[in-house]
Every structure is written in structure tokens, then in C-alpha cells.
C-alpha positions in Angstrom: -29.2 23.8 -16.2 -29.7 27.0 -14.3 -29.9 27.7 -10.6 -33.2 27.6 -8.8 -33.9 31.3 -7.7 -34.9 29.9 -4.3 -31.2 29.3 -3.6 -29.9 32.6 -4.7 -29.3 33.7 -1.1 -26.7 30.9 -0.8 -24.5 32.6 -3.4 -24.5 36.1 -1.9 -21.0 37.4 -1.0 -20.4 37.8 2.7 -17.8 40.1 4.3 -15.5 38.7 7.0 -13.5 41.6 8.4 -11.0 42.6 5.7 -11.9 39.8 3.3 -15.0 38.7 1.5 -16.3 35.2 0.7 -17.9 34.8 -2.7 -20.7 32.8 -1.3 -22.1 31.3 1.9 -20.6 27.9 1.6 -17.9 27.4 4.2 -15.8 24.2 4.5 -15.0 24.4 8.2 -11.8 23.0 9.6 -11.7 19.2 9.6 -9.1 16.5 9.8 -7.9 14.6 6.7 -5.3 12.2 8.2 -2.8 13.9 5.8 -1.5 17.1 7.3 2.2 17.9 7.2 3.0 14.2 6.5 1.3 14.3 3.1 1.4 18.0 2.1 0.8 17.3 -1.7 -2.2 15.2 -0.9 -3.5 17.8 1.6 -3.2 20.6 -0.9 -4.9 18.7 -3.7 -7.8 17.8 -1.4 -8.3 21.4 -0.3 -7.9 22.6 -3.9 -10.7 20.4 -5.1 -13.1 21.9 -2.5 -12.4 25.3 -3.9 -12.9 24.1 -7.4 -16.2 22.6 -6.2 -17.5 26.0 -5.3 -16.8 26.4 -1.5 -16.3 30.1 -0.7 -14.1 29.3 2.2 -11.8 26.3 2.6 -10.1 25.7 5.9 -7.3 23.4 7.2 -7.7 21.0 10.0 -6.1 21.7 13.5 -2.7 23.3 12.9 -0.4 22.5 15.8 1.6 25.6 16.7 4.5 24.1 18.8 6.2 20.9 19.8 4.4 21.0 23.2 1.3 20.0 21.2 2.5 17.1 19.2 -0.3 14.9 17.7 1.8 12.2 16.0 1.2 9.5 14.9 -2.1 11.3 14.0 -1.2 13.6 11.2 -2.3 17.2 11.3 -0.7 20.3 9.9 2.1 22.1 11.7 3.3 25.6 11.9 6.1 25.1 14.4 8.6 27.3 12.5 9.2 28.9 9.1 10.2 25.6 7.5 6.5 24.6 7.7 5.3 27.6 5.6 5.9 26.0 2.2 3.4 23.2 3.0 0.7 25.8 3.6 1.7 28.0 0.7 1.1 25.0 -1.6 -2.4 24.5 -0.2 -3.2 28.2 -0.3 -2.2 28.3 -4.0 -4.5 25.5 -4.9 -7.4 27.1 -3.0 -6.8 30.6 -4.4 -6.7 29.3 -8.0 -10.5 28.9 -7.7 -11.3 32.2 -5.9 -11.9 30.7 -2.5 -10.6 32.0 0.9 -8.1 29.9 2.8 -8.6 29.5 6.6 -6.0 28.2 9.1 -7.1 26.8 12.4 -4.3 27.4 14.9 -4.5 24.9 17.7 -2.8 23.6 20.9 -4.1 20.4 22.4 -2.9 21.0 25.9 -3.7 18.1 28.1 -5.2 16.2 25.2 -1.8 15.6 23.5 0.8 12.9 24.4 3.8 14.6 22.7 5.0 11.1 21.8 7.5 12.4 19.2 8.6 15.6 20.9 8.8 13.9 24.3 7.9 17.2 26.0 5.6 17.2 29.0 2.0 18.2 28.0 0.7 21.5 29.2 -2.5 22.2 31.2 -4.0 24.9 33.3 -3.2 22.9 36.4 -1.2 19.8 37.3 -3.3 16.8 36.5 -3.7 13.4 34.7 -3.9 13.8 31.0 -7.3 13.7 29.3 -6.6 10.2 28.0 -5.4 7.7 30.6 -2.7 6.2 28.4 -0.9 9.6 28.0 1.7 11.2 30.3 0.6 13.5 33.1 0.2 17.1 32.1 2.2 19.9 33.7 0.4 22.9 35.2 1.5 26.1 33.4 3.0 29.0 35.3 2.8 32.6 34.1 6.0 32.3 32.1 4.4 29.2 30.3 1.3 31.2 29.5 3.4 34.1 28.1 5.3 31.6 26.0 2.1 30.0 24.7 0.8 33.4 23.7 4.0 34.1 21.8 3.9 30.7 20.0 0.4 31.4 18.9 1.3 34.9 17.6 4.3 33.6 15.7 2.2 30.9 14.1 -0.4 33.5 13.1 2.3 35.5 11.4 3.5 32.4 9.6 -0.1 31.6 8.4 -0.4 35.1 6.9 3.0 34.8 5.4 1.8 31.6 3.7 -1.2 33.5 2.3 -4.0 32.6 4.7 -7.1 34.8 4.5 -8.6 33.7 7.8 -6.7 32.9 11.0 -8.5 30.9 13.7 -8.3 30.9 17.5 -9.4 27.4 18.5 -11.5 26.8 21.6 -13.7 23.8 20.9 -14.1 20.0 21.0 -12.6 19.8 24.6 -9.2 19.2 23.0 -7.9 22.8 22.9 -5.8 24.5 25.6 -7.9 27.7 25.7 -11.0 25.5 26.4 -9.2 23.7 29.2 -8.6 27.0 30.8 -12.3 27.8 30.4 -13.6 24.6 32.1 -13.5 24.4 35.9 -12.9 20.7 35.9 -9.5 21.2 34.3 -8.7 24.7 35.6 -8.0 24.6 39.3 -6.0 27.8 39.4 -6.5 30.5 42.0 -4.7 33.4 40.1 -5.9 35.8 37.4 -6.5 32.8 35.0 -8.7 30.7 37.3 -11.8 30.9 39.5 -14.6 33.1 38.2 -15.6 33.0 34.5 -14.0 36.3 33.7 -10.6 34.9 34.8 -11.0 31.6 33.0 -11.9 33.5 29.7 -8.8 35.7 30.1 -6.4 33.5 28.1 -8.9 33.2 25.2 -9.4 37.0 25.2 -5.7 37.5 25.1 -5.2 35.1 22.3 -7.8 37.0 20.2 -6.1 40.3 20.9 -2.7 38.9 20.2 -3.8 37.3 17.0 -5.4 40.5 15.8 -2.2 42.3 16.4 -0.2 39.6 14.6 -2.3 39.5 11.4 -3.3 43.1 11.2 -5.6 43.8 8.3 -4.0 41.1 6.1 -6.5 38.4 7.2 -9.7 38.0 9.1 -9.8 36.7 12.7 -12.1 33.7 13.5 -13.0 32.1 16.8 -14.1 28.5 16.9 -16.0 28.0 20.1 -18.1 25.1 21.5 -21.1 26.8 23.1 -22.3 23.6 24.9 -20.7 20.3 25.9 -23.9 18.2 25.9 -23.0 17.2 29.5 -25.7 19.1 31.4 -24.5 20.7 34.7 -21.3 18.7 34.5 -20.0 20.7 31.6 -20.3 24.0 29.7 -23.9 24.8 29.0 -25.2 27.3 26.4 -27.8 28.8 28.7 -25.3 29.6 31.3 -21.5 30.1 30.8 -21.6 29.3 27.1 -23.8 32.3 26.4 -21.8 34.5 28.8 -18.6 33.8 26.9 -20.2 34.8 23.6 -21.5 38.0 25.2 -18.0 38.8 26.7 -16.2 38.3 23.4 -19.0 39.2 20.9 -17.2 41.8 18.8 -13.5 40.7 19.1 -13.4 38.1 16.2 -14.4 38.9 12.6 -16.3 35.5 12.5 -17.8 33.2 15.0 -17.5 29.4 14.1 -19.8 27.8 16.7 -20.5 24.1 17.5 -20.9 21.7 20.4 -18.3 19.7 22.2 -16.7 17.1 22.3 -16.0 15.7 18.9 -18.4 12.8 19.4 -21.3 15.4 19.8 -20.1 17.7 17.0 -19.7 14.9 14.5 -22.6 12.8 15.7 -23.5 10.0 13.3 -26.8 9.8 11.5 -27.7 6.8 13.7 -28.0 9.2 16.6 -28.9 12.6 15.0 -30.8 14.3 12.3 -29.8 17.1 9.9 -29.5 20.4 11.8 -28.9 18.6 15.1 -26.9 21.5 16.7 -29.5 24.2 16.1 -30.9 24.0 19.6 -27.8 25.7 21.0 -26.0 27.5 18.1 -29.2 29.3 17.0 -28.8 31.8 19.9 -25.3 33.1 19.0 -26.2 35.4 16.1 -28.4 37.6 18.3 -25.4 38.4 20.5 -22.9 39.6 17.9 -22.9 41.8 14.7 -20.2 39.5 13.2 -21.1 36.7 10.8 -21.7 33.2 12.2 -21.0 29.8 10.7 -22.2 26.5 12.2 -22.6 22.9 11.1 -25.3 20.3 11.3 -24.6 17.8 8.4 -26.7 19.9 6.0 -27.1 18.3 2.6 -30.4 19.8 1.6 -30.3 23.2 -0.1 -33.8 23.9 1.3 -32.5 23.4 4.8 -29.5 25.6 4.0 -31.8 28.4 2.9 -34.0 28.0 6.0 -31.1 28.4 8.5 -29.9 31.6 6.6 -33.3 33.2 6.4 -34.2 32.3 9.9 -31.1 34.0 11.2 -29.4 31.0 12.7 -26.2 31.6 10.7 -24.7 33.5 7.9 -22.6 30.7 6.4 -23.4 27.0 5.8 -20.6 25.2 7.5 -19.7 21.7 6.4 -17.1 19.1 7.1 -18.7 15.7 6.3 -21.0 16.9 3.5 -18.0 18.5 1.8 -16.1 15.2 2.1 -19.0 13.3 0.6 -19.4 15.8 -2.3 -16.7 18.4 -2.8 -18.8 19.9 -5.6 -22.0 20.3 -3.5 -22.1 24.1 -4.0 -21.5 23.9 -7.8 -24.3 21.4 -8.2 -26.7 23.7 -6.4 -25.5 26.6 -8.4 -25.9 24.7 -11.7 -29.3 23.3 -10.9 -28.0 19.7 -10.4 -29.6 19.0 -7.1 -30.2 15.4 -7.9 -26.5 14.9 -8.5 -25.5 15.8 -4.9 -23.8 12.9 -3.3 -25.3 13.3 0.2 -23.3 12.4 3.3 -24.7 9.4 5.1 -23.3 10.4 8.5 -21.4 7.1 9.0 -18.1 8.7 10.2 -15.8 6.5 8.2 -14.0 9.8 7.5 -13.3 10.2 11.2 -12.0 6.6 11.4 -9.2 7.3 9.0 -7.9 10.2 11.0 -8.0 8.3 14.3 -6.1 5.5 12.7 -3.5 8.0 11.4 -4.2 7.2 7.7 -5.5 9.4 4.9 -9.2 10.1 4.9 -11.8 7.8 3.4 -15.6 8.1 2.7 -18.4 5.6 2.1 -20.1 7.9 -0.4 -17.0 9.4 -2.1 -14.3 7.0 -3.0 -12.3 9.9 -4.5 -11.4 11.5 -1.2 -7.8 10.9 -0.2 -7.0 9.9 -3.8 -6.9 13.4 -5.3 -3.2 13.6 -5.5 -1.8 10.1 -5.1 -4.0 8.6 -7.8 -4.9 11.9 -9.6 -8.6 11.2 -9.2 -11.3 13.8 -9.7 -14.8 13.5 -8.3 -16.5 14.9 -11.4 -14.4 13.6 -14.3 -13.3 10.1 -15.4 -11.0 9.1 -18.2 -12.6 8.2 -21.5 -13.0 4.5 -22.5 -9.9 2.7 -23.9 -11.9 0.3 -26.1 -15.4 -0.6 -27.1 -15.4 -3.9 -25.1 -18.6 -4.8 -23.2 -18.4 -5.4 -19.4 -20.7 -7.8 -17.6 -21.0 -7.0 -13.8 -22.6 -9.8 -11.8 -24.0 -8.3 -8.6 -25.6 -5.0 -7.8 -24.3 -4.2 -4.3 -22.1 -1.2 -3.5 -19.1 -2.4 -5.4 -21.1 -3.5 -8.5 -23.1 -0.3 -8.6 -20.0 1.9 -8.4 -18.2 0.0 -11.0 -21.2 0.1 -13.4 -21.6 3.9 -12.8 -17.9 4.7 -13.5 -17.6 2.3 -16.5 -20.8 3.8 -17.9 -19.6 7.4 -17.5 -16.4 6.4 -19.2 -18.5 5.2 -22.2 -18.3 1.4 -22.0 -21.3 -0.7 -22.8 -22.2 -2.3 -19.4 -24.7 -4.9 -18.3 -25.4 -5.2 -14.6 -27.2 -8.4 -13.4 -28.6 -8.6 -9.9 -30.2 -11.7 -8.6 -32.5 -9.9 -6.1 -35.6 -7.8 -6.8 -33.8 -4.7 -5.7 -30.4 -3.3 -6.2 -28.1 -2.4 -3.3 -27.0 -5.7 -1.9 -25.8 -5.3 1.7 -26.7 -1.6 1.6 -30.3 -2.4 1.2 -30.1 -4.9 4.1 -28.2 -2.7 6.5 -30.1 0.5 5.8 -33.2 -1.2 7.3 -31.4 -1.6 10.7 -32.2 0.9 13.5 -31.0 4.4 12.7 -29.3 3.6 9.4 -31.9 4.8 6.9 -29.5 7.4 5.6 -27.1 4.7 4.5 -29.6 3.9 1.6 -28.2 7.0 -0.1 -25.2 4.9 -1.1 -27.5 2.8 -3.3 -30.0 5.5 -4.3 -27.5 8.0 -5.6 -25.8 5.4 -7.8 -29.1 4.2 -9.1 -30.0 7.8 -10.0 -26.7 8.2 -11.9 -27.1 4.9 -13.7 -30.6 5.9 -14.8 -29.0 8.8 -16.8 -26.7 6.5 -18.7 -28.1 4.9 -21.9 -25.1 2.6 -22.3 -25.8 0.7 -19.0 -28.4 -2.0 -18.8 -29.6 -3.3 -15.5 -31.5 -6.6 -15.0 -33.1 -7.5 -11.7 -34.0 -11.0 -10.5 -31.2 -12.3 -12.8 -29.2 -15.1 -11.2 -26.5 -16.0 -13.7 -25.0 -19.5 -13.6 -21.8 -20.6 -15.4 -23.5 -21.1 -18.7 -25.2 -17.8 -18.6 -21.9 -16.0 -18.1 -20.2 -18.0 -20.9 -23.0 -17.4 -23.4 -23.5 -13.8 -22.6 -20.8 -12.7 -25.0 -19.1 -10.0 -22.8 -15.3 -10.0 -23.1 -14.9 -8.8 -19.5 -16.7 -10.2 -16.5 -16.7 -8.7 -13.0 -18.0 -10.6 -10.1 -19.4 -8.3 -7.3 -21.4 -11.1 -5.7 -20.8 -10.0 -2.1 -20.3 -12.3 0.9 -22.3 -14.4 3.3 -22.3 -14.4 7.1 -20.7 -17.6 8.5 -23.0 -19.9 10.5 -20.3 -21.9 12.3 -19.0 -19.2 14.7 -15.6 -19.0 13.2 -14.2 -15.5 13.5 -11.5 -13.4 15.2 -11.5 -15.5 18.4 -12.7 -18.9 17.4 -10.7 -20.4 14.5 -12.8 -23.6 14.5 -16.5 -24.3 14.7 -18.2 -23.6 17.9 -19.9 -26.8 19.3 -23.6 -26.7 18.6 -23.4 -24.0 15.9 -25.3 -26.2 13.5 -28.4 -26.4 15.7 -31.9 -25.2 14.7 -31.8 -22.4 17.2 -28.7 -20.9 15.7 -29.2 -18.0 13.3 -27.4 -15.3 11.2 -28.0 -11.6 10.8 -30.3 -12.2 7.8 -32.6 -14.4 9.9 -33.1 -11.5 12.4 -34.1 -9.1 9.6 -36.4 -11.7 8.0 -38.3 -12.1 11.3 -37.2 -15.7 11.9 -36.0 -15.0 15.5 -39.2 -14.8 17.5 -38.4 -16.3 20.9 -36.1 -14.9 23.7 -33.8 -14.7 25.4 -31.7 -14.2 22.3 -27.9 -14.5 22.7 -26.0 -12.5 20.1 -22.3 -13.5 19.9 -20.5 -10.6 18.3 -17.0 -11.5 17.2 -17.2 -9.1 14.3 -16.8 -6.0 16.5 -18.1 -3.6 13.8 -21.7 -2.3 13.9 -23.8 -5.4 13.1 -23.9 -7.0 16.6 -25.1 -3.9 18.4 -27.6 -3.1 15.6 -29.1 -6.5 15.7 -29.4 -6.3 19.5 -31.3 -3.0 19.1 -33.5 -4.5 16.4 -34.4 -7.5 18.7 -35.1 -5.1 21.6 -37.5 -3.3 19.2 -39.2 -6.6 18.8 -39.7 -6.8 22.6 -37.3 -9.7 23.0 -34.8 -10.2 25.8 -31.3 -9.8 24.5 -27.9 -11.0 25.8 -24.9 -9.7 23.9 -21.6 -11.6 24.3 -18.4 -10.3 22.9 -14.7 -11.1 23.4 -13.9 -7.4 23.1 -13.8 -5.1 26.1 -16.5 -3.0 24.4 -19.7 -3.5 22.4 -19.1 -2.8 18.7 -15.5 -1.9 19.4 -14.8 -0.6 15.9 -17.2 2.3 16.5 -14.7 3.9 18.8 -13.2 5.1 15.5 -16.5 6.5 14.4 -17.2 8.3 17.7 -20.4 6.4 18.5 -19.3 3.5 20.7 -20.4 5.1 23.9 -23.8 6.0 22.4 -24.3 2.4 21.3 -23.4 0.8 24.6 -25.4 3.3 26.6 -28.5 2.8 24.5 -28.3 -1.0 24.9 -27.8 -0.8 28.6 -30.7 1.7 29.0 -33.0 -0.5 27.1 -32.2 -3.5 29.3 -29.8 -5.6 27.2 -27.5 -7.8 29.2 -23.9 -7.3 28.1 -21.1 -9.8 28.6 -17.8 -8.3 27.5 -14.4 -10.1 27.4 -16.3 -13.4 27.1 -16.1 -16.0 24.4 -19.0 -18.3 23.3 -17.7 -21.9 23.8 -20.7 -24.1 23.3 -24.4 -23.9 22.2 -27.0 -26.2 23.5 -30.8 -26.3 23.4 -32.1 -23.6 25.7 -28.7 -22.4 27.0 -25.1 -21.6 26.0 -21.7 -21.6 27.7 -19.5 -18.6 27.7 -16.0 -18.3 29.1 -13.8 -15.5 30.5 -11.0 -14.4 28.2 -8.5 -14.6 30.9 -9.4 -17.4 33.4 -11.3 -19.6 31.0 -14.0 -20.0 33.7 -17.3 -21.0 32.1 -20.7 -19.6 32.9 -24.1 -21.0 31.7 -26.4 -18.4 30.0 -30.0 -19.0 29.2 -30.7 -18.6 25.4 -33.7 -19.8 23.4 -32.0 -18.6 20.2 -28.5 -17.7 19.2 -27.4 -15.2 16.6 -23.8 -15.5 15.4 -22.1 -12.3 14.1 -18.6 -13.5 13.5 -17.1 -13.4 10.0 -18.2 -13.5 6.4 -17.2 -15.8 3.5 -16.8 -14.2 0.0 -19.2 -15.5 -2.6 -16.3 -16.4 -5.0 -17.1 -19.8 -6.4 -18.3 -18.8 -9.8 -15.3 -16.5 -10.3 -12.8 -19.3 -9.6 -14.5 -21.7 -12.0 -13.6 -19.3 -14.7 -10.3 -17.9 -13.5 -8.8 -21.4 -12.9 -9.8 -22.6 -16.4 -8.4 -20.4 -19.1 -9.7 -22.9 -21.7 -13.3 -22.1 -20.6 -12.6 -18.4 -20.9 -11.0 -18.8 -24.3 -14.0 -20.9 -25.5 -16.4 -18.1 -24.3 -14.2 -15.3 -25.7 -13.8 -13.9 -22.2 -10.6 -11.8 -21.9 -10.7 -11.1 -18.2 -12.6 -12.1 -15.1 -12.3 -10.0 -11.9 -13.6 -9.8 -8.4 -14.4 -6.6 -6.5 -15.9 -5.6 -3.1 -16.9 -8.2 -0.5 -16.6 -10.9 -3.2 -12.9 -10.3 -3.2 -12.6 -9.8 0.6 -15.4 -8.9 3.0 -14.9 -5.4 4.2 -16.7 -2.1 5.0 -19.1 -0.6 2.5 -16.7 2.3 2.1 -13.9 -0.2 1.0 -16.3 -2.0 -1.3 -17.3 1.3 -3.1 -13.6 2.2 -3.4 -12.8 -1.2 -4.8 -15.5 -0.9 -7.5 -14.4 2.6 -8.3 -10.7 1.6 -8.6 -11.5 -1.3 -10.9 -13.7 0.9 -13.2 -11.4 3.9 -13.3 -8.3 1.9 -14.1 -9.9 -0.6 -16.5 -8.1 -0.4 -19.8 -6.2 2.6 -18.5 -2.7 3.3 -17.2 -2.4 2.5 -13.5 -2.0 5.3 -11.0 1.4 4.2 -9.7 4.6 2.7 -11.0 5.5 -1.0 -10.9 4.3 -2.7 -7.8 3.4 0.6 -6.1 -0.2 1.4 -7.0 -0.1 5.2 -6.3 2.2 8.1 -6.0 4.0 8.5 -2.7 5.1 11.6 -0.8 8.9 11.8 -0.6 10.9 13.1 2.3 13.9 15.3 1.5 17.1 14.1 3.1 19.1 16.9 4.5 22.9 16.8 4.3 
């Protein structure tokens, strides 16, 4: 297929100082959870982006010195020359496909704990660290500032020595030392680096000038700058000092990479933002500089990409999360395969991996993080190892992914789904407030299945034991999902909550089916993921009084890892929900419930006409076990293997279910990725004598 001429503008080369990008697709710096701890994995991931058609591929934050030590979170490091080989490996993989390699030099200042280096964190002024659990930061004197500039210059030289084409100065996300100098709430100095804006910008200006001198004409100089903090008068605002900073430094860098701060605003989830959600502030930058501009906004539509280029908002389409969801997004646009783009759903599971200090993961793309350790590729799968037919029971995220991959490998596949629609829990959850984009998990896979003639899909097909036995498939995969518990058993309560069997007690499905019509409604959230807060919002939409009780200190605690917890709790409070944190549900009675303090055990009576339990889920595994535990039945039915995948195996996230389905299908009848009991390749540390 050929490219639609409407998108030709996206494939124009763009000059960035002394280098030129082959197109306008720019994978901006983003974390991977790999960094210098997993250099082979990091290099393979970045290399696949270049293979996928991105004109520029960047690293994540690259720490320049032990005074900015992120461990246990894993970023890249350029502390000394021994770190250069890790970068050279990634540069080589990116250059193989004609892309430019960008390095984002960074120092976290008062945002870093230095837990490994055990050096006092640095800040513009003496103050508590940005995160309360970290040690207090030490105010920098003029010698410290001179040393910081030297460290930055030395790191820039190392980046160029490793082969970098673009070297960044980083002043964004409210976690960078130059930005801490810029912001009056952190900078209380009264010397040439504090006070008026010109002084607070001084360090940033000096870093740009130092870096230019260090890299010469061997690489381009980029500045990543957050033009607005989304805090109103309490923070940096685009229409005031944000704009002034751009005007002051307009021509110093070769490229402006602009966004909003902090990270929770820059990587806002689809639940709280739409495509292009940063345009209100970044759209003004290009008018102030002659240098090219890149920005982000979770762009997945090529029509939107063309719009922002033609309207003069930016010169490059920046992407982090869309590049994670589909590393081959540019190639698919170039080859006229728009329908094959695996669009980001904006769930931030990618972010959660980095915060937990583990390699990146993605709900849409189960390949990410597995490029090197399992040798997986997002666009190719191994050919089939036999002509055996596979029956998949269940068309949720795991079943759909398994059917897709098995089908692309060439196996004859039958997918049986008991409902009228495919998608399983994805179909259910995408109807919750703000989660419409999550339906892309289902829709993309259905679109791919529709192209496969060797995959048959049957809806409203509830298979019992006899149906499975008589079907004739030698391999049966159960992807039958899970069911929310109705007894209150979960993280906190390991036995049934008294009164849980009453007629006024419901589960999440009851809420979505409209069976909860009277308030006040008490939601007991002992799941701590997204469901409790989402159901509260849904019931508020239905004009019901809502009381949310959770043993956690926060509502939807898991979402601290996806950067949306504060947005969730704020929204519920603003809409009038009553929140009881650090409380357990101890008894349910008609018209009221009893909740108790986690610490004192003191009980409080709470009015509740209805109760919704969001605690734990039970896997729908019964049919599987009736086969797996009876080899004689399998032999009688000529069934070679039975397997479970996804929530049927263990209730988990949608991302984990998709990965589970992909793993089963890719390694079915194939050699496993690892050796022995270790299922994948591991990075090895070299022992020095």
C-alpha cells in the first residue's frame, strides 16, 4: 500500500542545527525502567523505534553525576567514561536504521534521594527535599554551581563520544535542577542566581552555552523546557514567566522541546485529557523562535499530526506513549496502513513500571520491554510449528491477543465467546467514566482478526465440557476471565464480611447494569486499583450520594503509579463524595454499615441503602480443571494440551492479561525464550578482579 499524499508533510526532512532528521517523527525522551541496569534491553528498545520509522530517538533522563542518583529507579548514567559503552550500543542500534540519537542530560537536584551514592542532594537553597521521605537538600554555593556546570559539560562530551546526534539540556517536569533555580518557591537566593527572573534563568543560560562549547558542531543542542506548571499563580505560567524565558533564550538551542510540568500533567491519562491537551500553552512557542519546535499531546491520529504541523504549532510530532504503544507508527502511516496503528489508550501502565523500578510495560503493546530479553518483535512472529488447531474459550483481552498471534503464525484458530460482543472486561471497563479510549485494546485486535482467514470467531457461544470434548481441537486455551467476589474477601478481610450476602449488597457489574438505584451507596474499595473510584464517579453521574470506604491512605492507591491519583481524589471530593480512608468495612446491615479505624479499631456507623463491594476477583477456572485433572478425558477427546491465560489464570491488569495471551501464542510449539527454569535472557554484570 502507498502513503496517502495528505501525510507527505510528516515525512519531510527537518534540519536541527548541524544534523538533519529524515522526517518529523520524534520519539522524545521517556523512561523505560531499564537504563544502565539493563543496557542491552535499552538498546534493543531504542533500536526498534528507529526501525519503526522514527526520525529521532532519544534516551530517558541521563544522570550526569552521583549527586543525582535515581536508584532504585533505573535511568541511564554518564557519570564517567565507563558509561560510554552502554550509550554506544544504543547509538549503534538507532543509527542502523538512519535515525538520530538524542541524549537528555539531567540532574534531579532536590528531587533525588541519592540512596546509593549517599551524597547530600543539591538545591538552589537549603530546604526540605521535594519528596518528604528523602534527605534534606543542601543549598549550593558558587563552587557547587561551577562544579555542576563542569559535570554537565563533561557528560555532554561523553554523549558525543558515544555518537549522540542531539544533546539535551533538561529543564522540565519540576524534577530538574535548572528548573529548581528558575522557580521562586525553590530558589531563595539573593545573589546573581536568585531574585529577578534574569538571575534565576542564569544557570540555564550558562548550561546552554557550556553545552554548545562542549559539543561544538558534532551534535545539535536541544532544550527541554516546561512552559507552564498548570498551577496558576502558584507556579510557572506560560503567559508570564514561561513566555519570558523562551524570549530570553529563543535562539540559543538548535531545538525547543516544550511541554508542561510536572510529570502528572505532561503524561496526563486519557481519563483526564484528550489528544493534543498541551496545545493551549505550547502553541505559542514557535512564534518566538526561528528554531524547530517539538511537543507532545498523545497524538495517534495522522490527521491531527498534519494539523499541528500546518497550523504552526510545532515542527516535529513528539511522542512517548504513542511510540510505546506502537513503535512502528511512522512506518504504518508511510505505508498506508493507518488501520494497523496500535493506538495508545493513555492508561499510563508504562509509567507504573518505571516508578516501580522494573522494565516498561504497556496495555496495548505486550512486546515493549521484551525486545531483547525474549527477542520479541512487534511486527513479526515465528511461523507455526504444526498444523494443529487451537480452540480459545473466551474473547477478552487475553483470548483476543492469543487468537491474533496464533492466527498470524498460521495456526487454524477458533475463538468462542459467550457474550454478544468481544472484549470481556475491556468492553465493561471502557464504559466507565473517562475510559472510552480503553476500547482500543479490543477494537484493534478485532480489526487484526478480521484480516485473518484462518481464525473463526463465534459469539454467544457458551461451551460446556461436552462442547469442548467434541470440538476436535487438540489444543484448548481457557481465557474465561474472572468474577468479582461478593463476600468482601480481599486484601484486608480474609474472611466473609458479616452481612455480605444481603439483598442490598452488589458488585461492579450491578452498578453498570443499573441495578443500584438508591443512595446513599457505600463503596468498599479493598482492590485499590481503578475500579472503586470509577464506580464512585459513575454513581455520582447517576445523582446518587456516594460514600467511599477504603483501608488505604488514598483512594485508588495504585494510581499513584499512573500519575492520576490526585486527579481522582480531587474530582470525587469536588463532586461531593464522602471519603473514609484508613477504614475497614466490618459489618453490613439493612440501611447502614459499620466501619472501623485501621489503627484503633474504633467503629463508626455509616448510613447506606446499598453497598458495592470492590475487593478481589475469583478466576473462572472450573472447566479448565475438569480437563487438566483428568488425563483420561483429554485422551478420550484427543486433546493434547489445555491451558489457562489472563484473568482465568490469575486476576490481574489488562496489560498483564494481554501479555499473558501474547506469551502463550508466541511460544506455542516454539522454543522458549530462556533457558531451563529462567524464562528469558538476563543481563549479566561483569565481575572486576
